[in-house]
C-alpha positions in Angstrom: 61.2 12.1 -14.1 59.6 12.3 -10.7 55.8 11.9 -10.7 53.6 14.6 -9.2 51.6 13.8 -6.0 48.4 14.0 -8.0 49.6 11.5 -10.6 50.7 9.1 -7.9 47.3 9.3 -6.3 45.3 9.0 -9.5 43.8 5.5 -8.8 42.8 6.6 -5.3 41.0 9.6 -6.7 39.4 7.6 -9.5 38.0 5.1 -7.0 36.8 7.9 -4.8 35.0 9.8 -7.6 33.4 6.7 -9.0 31.9 5.7 -5.7 31.0 9.3 -4.8 29.0 9.8 -7.9 27.4 6.4 -7.6 26.3 7.1 -4.0 24.7 10.4 -5.0 22.8 8.7 -7.8 21.6 6.1 -5.4 20.5 8.8 -3.0 18.4 10.3 -5.7 17.0 7.1 -7.2 16.6 4.6 -4.3 16.1 6.7 -1.2 13.2 9.1 -0.7 15.2 11.9 1.0 13.2 15.1 1.3 15.2 18.1 0.0 13.9 21.6 0.7 16.7 23.9 -0.5 19.8 24.2 -2.7 21.9 24.1 0.5 20.4 20.7 1.5 21.0 19.4 -2.0 24.6 20.5 -1.9 25.2 18.9 1.5 23.6 15.7 0.2 26.0 15.8 -2.8 29.2 16.3 -0.9 28.5 14.2 2.2 29.8 10.8 0.9 33.2 12.4 0.0 34.8 12.7 3.4 34.4 9.0 4.3 35.5 7.9 0.9 38.7 10.1 1.0 39.5 8.6 4.4 38.9 5.0 3.6 40.8 5.1 0.3 43.4 7.3 1.8 44.4 4.4 4.0 46.0 3.0 0.9 48.8 5.6 1.3 50.0 3.6 4.3 49.7 0.1 2.8 52.7 -1.7 1.3 53.2 -0.9 -2.3 52.3 -4.4 -3.7 49.0 -4.6 -2.0 47.6 -1.1 -2.6 45.5 -1.8 -5.8 44.0 -4.9 -4.2 43.1 -2.9 -1.1 41.4 -0.2 -3.2 39.4 -2.7 -5.3 38.3 -4.8 -2.2 37.3 -1.6 -0.4 35.3 -0.3 -3.3 33.4 -3.6 -3.4 32.7 -3.7 0.4 31.5 -0.1 0.4 29.3 -0.8 -2.6 27.9 -3.8 -0.9 27.0 -1.7 2.2 25.3 0.8 0.0 23.4 -2.0 -1.8 22.4 -3.6 1.6 20.9 -0.2 2.6 19.0 0.0 -0.7 17.5 -3.5 -0.1 16.5 -2.7 3.4 15.1 0.7 2.4 12.9 -0.9 -0.3 10.9 -2.7 2.4 11.2 -0.6 5.5 11.9 2.9 4.2 14.8 3.1 6.7 18.5 2.6 7.0 20.4 -0.3 8.5 21.8 0.0 12.0 24.6 -1.9 13.7 22.1 -3.7 16.2 20.3 -5.1 13.1 23.4 -7.1 12.3 22.9 -9.0 15.5 19.6 -10.2 14.0 21.4 -12.1 11.3 19.8 -15.4 12.3 16.5 -14.0 11.1 17.9 -14.0 7.5 17.5 -17.8 7.1 13.8 -17.4 7.5 13.3 -14.4 5.2 13.3 -16.6 2.1 11.3 -15.1 -0.8 11.1 -11.8 1.0 14.7 -11.0 0.0 14.3 -12.2 -3.6 11.2 -10.1 -3.9 13.2 -7.0 -3.2 15.8 -7.7 -5.9 15.7 -5.7 -9.1 17.4 -6.6 -12.4 19.0 -3.2 -12.4 20.8 -3.9 -9.1 23.7 -5.3 -11.1 24.6 -1.7 -11.8 25.3 -1.1 -8.1 28.7 -2.8 -8.7 29.5 -1.5 -12.2 32.0 1.0 -10.9 34.0 -1.8 -9.2 34.3 -3.4 -12.7 35.3 -0.1 -14.2 37.9 0.3 -11.6 39.3 -3.2 -12.2 39.5 -2.7 -16.0 41.2 0.7 -15.6 43.8 -0.9 -13.4 44.4 -3.7 -15.9 44.2 -1.7 -19.2 46.1 1.4 -18.2 48.4 -0.3 -15.9 47.9 2.3 -13.2 49.9 0.9 -10.4 50.3 2.7 -7.2 52.6 -0.2 -6.3 55.3 1.4 -8.3 55.2 4.5 -6.2 55.8 5.4 -2.6 54.4 8.3 -0.7 56.3 10.6 1.5 55.1 11.7 5.0 54.7 15.2 3.6 52.3 13.9 0.9 50.3 11.9 3.4 50.0 14.9 5.7 48.9 17.1 2.9 46.3 14.5 1.8 44.7 14.1 5.3 44.8 17.8 5.9 42.7 18.2 2.8 40.4 15.4 4.1 40.1 17.1 7.5 39.1 20.3 5.7 36.4 18.4 3.8 35.1 16.7 7.0 34.8 20.0 8.9 33.3 21.8 5.9 30.6 19.1 5.7 29.9 19.1 9.4 29.9 22.9 9.6 27.3 23.2 6.8 25.2 20.4 8.3 25.2 22.1 11.7 24.0 25.4 10.2 21.3 23.5 8.4 20.3 21.3 11.4 21.6 22.5 14.8 22.4 19.7 17.3 22.3 17.2 14.5 24.1 14.5 16.3 21.6 14.4 19.1 18.8 13.4 16.7 19.8 9.7 16.8 16.1 8.7 16.2 16.0 10.5 12.9 18.2 8.4 10.6 17.0 10.1 7.4 18.2 13.5 8.8 21.6 12.0 9.7 22.0 10.4 6.3 20.9 13.6 4.6 23.5 15.7 6.4 26.5 13.5 7.2 26.1 10.8 4.6 25.2 7.1 4.7 28.8 6.0 5.3 29.5 8.4 8.1 26.1 7.6 9.6 27.2 3.9 10.0 30.4 5.1 11.8 28.3 7.3 14.1 26.0 4.4 14.6 28.9 2.2 15.7 29.9 4.8 18.2 26.4 4.9 19.6 26.3 1.1 19.8 29.5 1.1 21.9 28.1 3.8 24.1 24.8 2.1 24.8 26.6 -1.2 25.5 28.5 0.6 28.3 25.4 2.3 29.6 24.2 -0.8 31.5 27.5 -1.4 33.2 27.5 2.1 34.7 23.8 2.4 35.5 22.4 2.6 39.0 19.0 3.1 40.5 19.6 6.8 41.1 19.1 7.3 37.3 15.4 6.5 37.7 14.5 9.4 40.1 13.7 11.9 37.3 12.0 9.2 35.2 9.9 8.1 38.2 8.8 11.7 38.9 7.8 12.0 35.2 5.8 8.8 35.2 4.0 9.7 38.5 3.1 13.1 37.2 1.6 11.6 34.0 -0.3 8.7 35.6 -4.0 8.6 34.7 -6.6 7.1 37.0 -8.8 4.3 35.5 -12.4 4.7 34.6 -14.3 3.4 37.8 -17.1 1.8 35.8 -14.7 -0.2 33.6 -12.1 -1.1 36.1 -12.3 -4.9 36.7 -15.1 -5.4 34.2 -13.1 -8.4 32.7 -11.7 -9.6 36.0 -10.7 -13.3 36.1 -11.4 -13.7 32.4 -9.0 -15.5 30.1 -7.1 -13.2 27.8 -6.8 -14.1 24.2 -4.7 -11.5 22.3 -4.1 -11.7 18.5 -1.2 -9.9 16.8 -2.5 -9.4 13.2 0.4 -9.4 10.9 0.9 -6.2 8.8 -2.7 -5.1 9.2 -3.3 -1.4 8.7 -6.6 0.4 9.4 -7.1 1.7 5.8 -8.6 -1.7 4.8 -11.3 -1.7 7.5 -14.8 -1.2 6.1 -13.2 -0.9 2.6 -14.0 -3.0 -0.5 -12.2 -4.1 -3.6 -14.3 -4.7 -6.7 -17.4 -4.6 -4.5 -16.2 -7.2 -2.0 -15.4 -6.4 1.6 -11.8 -6.8 2.5 -12.4 -7.5 6.2 -16.0 -8.6 6.6 -15.5 -10.5 9.9 -13.6 -7.6 11.6 -16.1 -5.1 10.3 -18.9 -7.2 12.0 -16.8 -7.7 15.2 -16.2 -4.0 15.5 -20.0 -3.5 15.7 -19.9 -5.6 18.9 -16.7 -4.3 20.5 -14.7 -1.4 21.7 -13.0 -0.1 18.5 -10.2 2.5 18.5 -10.1 4.2 15.1 -7.2 6.6 16.0 -4.8 3.8 17.2 -1.3 3.9 15.8 1.5 1.3 15.8 4.7 2.7 17.3 7.2 0.1 16.2 10.8 0.7 15.0 13.2 -1.7 13.3 12.0 -4.6 15.4 8.6 -4.7 13.6 6.4 -7.5 15.0 8.7 -8.0 18.0 8.5 -4.3 18.7 4.7 -4.5 18.6 4.9 -7.3 21.2 7.3 -5.3 23.3 5.1 -2.2 23.2 1.7 -3.8 24.1 3.1 -5.9 26.9 5.7 -3.5 28.5 4.4 0.0 27.6 7.9 1.0 26.9 9.1 2.4 23.6 11.1 0.2 21.3 14.6 1.2 20.6 15.5 3.6 17.8 18.2 1.2 16.5 17.7 -2.6 16.4 15.2 -4.6 18.4 14.9 -4.9 22.2 14.3 -8.7 21.6 17.9 -9.0 20.4 19.9 -6.2 22.0 18.4 -6.4 25.5 16.7 -9.8 25.7 18.2 -10.6 29.1 17.0 -7.5 30.8 14.6 -7.5 33.7 11.1 -6.6 32.6 7.7 -6.1 34.2 5.5 -7.3 31.3 1.8 -8.1 31.4 2.3 -11.9 31.6 4.5 -11.6 34.7 2.2 -9.1 36.4 -0.8 -11.2 35.8 1.0 -14.3 37.1 2.1 -12.5 40.3 -1.2 -10.6 40.9 -3.9 -12.9 39.6 -2.2 -16.4 39.2 -2.6 -16.4 35.4 -0.9 -19.0 33.2 0.6 -17.5 30.1 1.5 -18.9 26.6 2.4 -17.7 23.1 1.3 -19.4 19.9 3.4 -18.8 16.8 4.2 -21.3 14.1 7.7 -20.0 13.4 11.2 -20.9 14.4 11.5 -20.4 18.1 14.7 -18.4 17.7 13.2 -15.9 15.2 13.4 -12.5 16.8 15.2 -14.2 19.6 11.8 -15.1 21.2 13.0 -18.2 22.9 15.4 -16.1 25.0 13.2 -13.1 25.8 9.8 -14.8 26.4 10.9 -16.3 29.8 12.0 -12.8 30.9 8.6 -11.4 29.9 7.0 -14.0 32.2 5.7 -16.5 29.7 5.2 -20.1 30.9 5.0 -21.8 27.5 6.0 -21.0 23.9 4.2 -23.1 21.2 6.6 -22.6 18.3 7.2 -24.3 14.9 8.2 -27.7 16.5 4.7 -27.9 18.1 2.8 -27.7 14.8 2.3 -30.0 11.9 3.6 -28.0 9.0 3.8 -29.4 5.4 3.7 -28.1 1.9 -0.1 -28.4 1.7 -0.9 -26.3 4.7 1.8 -23.6 4.4 2.6 -20.7 2.2 5.2 -17.8 2.2 6.5 -17.6 5.8 4.9 -20.8 7.0 1.7 -22.3 8.3 -1.4 -20.7 6.9 -3.4 -18.8 9.4 -6.6 -20.9 9.2 -4.6 -24.1 9.9 -2.6 -22.2 12.5 -5.7 -21.4 14.5 -7.1 -24.9 14.0 -4.1 -26.5 15.6 -3.7 -23.8 18.2 -7.2 -24.2 19.7 -6.4 -27.9 20.4 -3.4 -26.7 22.5 -5.3 -23.8 24.0 -7.9 -26.3 25.5 -5.1 -27.9 27.6 -4.0 -24.8 29.4 -4.9 -24.1 33.0 -7.3 -21.2 33.5 -7.3 -18.3 33.9 -4.7 -17.9 31.1 -3.1 -15.0 29.2 -2.3 -16.0 25.6 -1.0 -14.4 22.5 -1.4 -15.6 18.9 0.9 -14.3 16.2 -0.4 -14.7 12.6 1.9 -15.2 9.6 0.0 -15.3 6.2 -0.4 -11.6 5.8 3.4 -11.0 5.7 5.4 -9.5 2.9 5.6 -10.6 0.0 1.9 -11.4 0.6 1.8 -14.8 -1.2 -1.4 -16.9 -1.4 -2.5 -19.9 -3.2 -5.2 -19.3 -5.8 -7.8 -21.5 -4.0 -7.4 -19.4 -0.9 -8.1 -16.0 -2.6 -11.5 -14.6 -1.6 -11.1 -11.1 -3.2 -9.3 -9.9 -6.3 -5.9 -8.4 -6.4 -5.7 -4.6 -6.8 -4.4 -3.3 -10.1 -1.5 -0.8 -9.9 2.2 -0.7 -10.5 2.9 -2.2 -7.1 2.8 -5.9 -6.9 3.2 -5.6 -3.1 0.0 -3.5 -2.7 -1.9 -5.6 -5.3 -1.3 -8.8 -3.4 -1.9 -7.3 0.0 -5.7 -7.4 -0.2 -6.2 -11.1 -0.8 -3.9 -12.0 2.1 -5.7 -9.5 4.4 -9.0 -11.1 3.4 -7.6 -14.6 4.1 -6.4 -13.5 7.6 -9.8 -12.0 8.3 -11.4 -15.4 7.4 -9.0 -17.2 9.7 -10.0 -14.9 12.6 -13.6 -15.7 12.0 -12.9 -19.4 12.1 -10.8 -18.9 15.3 -13.6 -17.2 17.1 -16.1 -19.8 16.0 -13.9 -22.5 17.4 -13.5 -20.7 20.7 -17.3 -20.7 21.0 -17.5 -24.4 20.1 -14.9 -25.3 22.7 -16.5 -23.2 25.5 -13.5 -20.8 25.6 -15.4 -17.7 24.3 -17.8 -16.5 27.0 -15.3 -16.2 29.8 -12.6 -14.5 27.8 -11.6 -11.0 26.7 -10.4 -10.9 23.1 -7.9 -8.3 22.0 -6.9 -7.8 18.4 -4.2 -5.4 17.3 -2.3 -4.7 14.0 1.4 -5.1 14.7 2.9 -2.7 12.2 2.4 -1.3 8.7 2.3 -3.7 5.7 2.7 -1.2 2.9 5.7 1.1 3.2 6.2 4.6 1.8 7.9 3.2 -1.3 4.4 2.2 -2.5 2.8 5.7 -2.0 2.0 6.1 -5.7 -0.1 2.9 -5.8 -1.5 3.6 -2.3 -2.7 7.0 -3.7 -4.5 5.2 -6.5 -6.3 3.0 -4.1 -7.3 5.8 -1.8 -7.9 8.1 -4.7 -5.6 10.9 -3.5 -2.0 12.1 -3.5 -0.1 10.8 -0.5 1.4 13.6 1.6 3.8 13.3 4.6 0.7 13.8 6.8 -1.0 10.9 5.0 2.1 8.7 5.6 1.7 9.2 9.3 -2.0 8.7 9.3 -1.4 5.4 7.4 0.4 4.1 10.5 -3.0 3.6 12.1 -3.6 -0.1 12.8 -6.8 -1.8 14.1 -7.3 -2.2 17.8 -10.3 -4.1 19.0 -11.4 -5.2 22.5 -14.2 -7.7 22.5 -15.7 -8.8 25.9 -18.6 -11.2 25.4 -21.7 -10.2 27.3 -20.3 -6.6 27.7 -19.2 -5.0 24.5 -21.8 -6.8 22.3 -24.5 -5.0 24.5 -22.7 -1.6 24.6 -20.2 -1.4 21.7 -18.3 1.9 21.3 -16.1 3.7 18.8 -13.3 5.5 20.7 -11.6 8.2 18.7 -8.9 9.3 21.2 -5.4 9.4 19.8 -3.9 6.2 21.1 -1.1 3.7 20.4 0.3 0.4 21.2 2.0 1.9 24.3 -1.5 2.3 25.8 -2.5 -1.4 25.6 -0.8 -2.6 28.8 -2.4 -0.2 31.3 -5.8 -0.4 29.5 -5.9 -4.2 29.6 -4.7 -4.5 33.2 -7.3 -2.0 34.4 -10.1 -4.0 32.6 -8.8 -7.1 34.4 -8.9 -5.2 37.7 -5.1 -4.9 38.2 -3.9 -1.6 39.7 -1.0 0.0 37.8 -0.3 2.9 40.0 3.1 1.6 40.9 3.8 0.0 37.5 6.4 1.4 35.1 4.7 2.4 31.8 4.6 5.3 29.4 1.2 4.5 28.1 -2.2 5.6 29.6 -5.5 3.8 30.1 -7.4 4.7 27.0 -10.7 4.8 28.9 -9.3 7.3 31.5 -10.9 10.7 31.4 -7.5 12.2 31.9 -6.0 10.4 28.9 -4.1 12.9 26.8 -4.7 12.8 23.0 -1.0 12.4 22.2 1.3 9.6 21.0 4.9 9.5 19.9 6.2 7.3 17.0 9.7 5.8 17.2 11.1 8.2 14.6 10.2 11.2 16.7 7.0 12.0 14.9 4.0 12.6 17.1 0.2 13.0 16.8 -2.1 15.1 18.9 -5.8 15.7 18.7 -5.4 18.5 16.2 -1.8 18.3 14.8 0.7 15.9 13.4 4.5 16.5 13.6 6.7 14.7 11.2 10.0 15.3 9.4 10.4 18.6 11.2 7.1 19.9 9.9 3.8 20.6 11.8 0.6 19.7 10.0 -3.0 20.7 10.8 -5.1 17.4 10.7 -8.3 19.2 9.7 -6.9 21.1 6.7 -4.1 18.6 5.9 -1.8 21.6 5.3 1.4 22.7 6.9 0.9 25.1 9.8 2.8 27.3 12.2 5.4 25.2 14.0 4.5 26.9 17.2 1.3 24.8 17.3 3.5 21.7 17.7 6.2 23.2 19.9 4.5 22.5 23.3 4.7 18.7 22.5 8.2 18.5 20.9 10.1 18.4 24.2 7.6 15.9 25.7 8.0 13.6 22.7 11.8 13.7 22.8 11.8 13.3 26.6 9.7 10.1 26.6 11.8 8.4 24.0 15.0 9.3 26.0 13.5 8.1 29.3 12.4 4.8 27.8 15.7 4.3 26.1 17.5 4.9 29.4 15.3 2.2 31.1 16.1 -0.3 28.4 19.8 0.5 27.8 20.5 0.8 31.5 18.4 -2.3 32.4 16.9 -0.1 35.2 14.0 -2.4 35.9 16.5 -4.7 37.7 16.4 -2.2 40.5 12.6 -2.4 40.7 11.2 -4.2 43.7 7.6 -4.3 42.6 6.4 -1.0 44.0 9.3 1.4 43.7 13.0 1.7 42.8 15.3 0.5 45.5 18.8 2.1 45.5 20.1 -0.9 47.4 18.9 -3.4 44.8 22.1 -3.4 42.7 22.9 -7.1 42.4 22.6 -8.7 39.0 19.4 -10.6 38.5 
């Protein structure tokens, strides 16, 4: 007797349902996706279905003997993609993008960071694949014994098309212009599903790859007008106050502002930084603005004053672009020599490729340091040893110099030898947060040692020292433990406020006499114009989205890479406007005047990077005749 179409497709439907239900369970247990209505919950529930029906439906066209194998392998691959997203989300509270896959050479250096993220229960991520295998074996469900007519295939894919359009229609009514919100990956996953999101991301990657090929200088006219209109004049009293001084910039790994002037069991967490702040310009409303590029994004922001990309890292995707970074400008304008000190593999974050394009003369990487088991932990050379060895190299550089030091010890998973611990661990259900405080304290001690050595070597008095936190160290996944430390429930507003990182400018002979706490809303984007003005370099014709923090015209406004933004009175995040004073949600109209500006800046900056528009820049303006490849 002839089998019904449904019976013939039983194994395809079983595979689809198993993976569908598993995906929804993962949504609810592994991702923190904010649901505000039954409609959003329903969309979240159905959104994996269309992709799964399509990918398993391909089996209808595969030769009979290979169908079951295709279905089983596909189920495993899709499960692995879901598992990879769970692993990435645990650390970064974000979803994987296609450009991140080009950073695969970073994986070799991740070491314990990956194993730290594994849970015993992760084995259940693949249990449906085993169930599917045993069903195939035990019940002898063999699609290989059946063939499918063209009519059955058409009926199947018509049903799939109906599911696709139903999902997209619902999503569009819930979030109009959904597919233009490429910076908000949670919104995309919530509405079109994690699998369809990856397909969409692939389309975007192809589109951005083509953007450079078709770009020309005319694209910059609108951007140039915007930048000119938003330029802020420097403070006359501070302009050039650090002229001809050496620049010593320190990127402080994973350091967030909530530890500043805090204690654990009565012991200061950052005693040196606390004292340094009292003799410096300190910015207590300074935010990191990094994306998926983390530390590399922090470097890109502070030296280019361009936004990082919403997907992947500029250091990988656009490393060969033309840039106008701080090292290059100082070399051209003031004859500075520039160097980076970082005891890590030179290819990590593709630094060996992009640094020359940023204008650096020398990169002191892992091969330049003496690293062994005794002086290393976690990600590599301990910070105290790193600075000890770096100062010896620093003494050999021609002056004036622009240098950047990138620390390592305070990196997830925050490992530290017992003899190096100077404060106790915190006690909570988060090992990550618990171990964070001792590594922060160790880094603080290394900075103290570093500054003391600069003084001993005669490199302190004629320098300007800049310290900045590169990105968060404690992700949203540890909000419960963070709430215990801060003694409050963590709200979406708090999550944004926790993106504050320390930013300190110390000028010997200047700031120690007149220290100041600056509470303007600022971010990493503002470092470049601020530093250049202190060094007496005019930025009127420079391309930057940040503003001189000391300028009277500086707007209290910064944009985070996910589209959130902060003003003097309000915070906008996850499509909600919050009043900073009350901590409560407020009328969305309070944030509306800034929404378009935030979106516009991100788009303009992306256009510059994706189109490599700075290759048309001649130093003072954009030249439409400058179209040759660099």
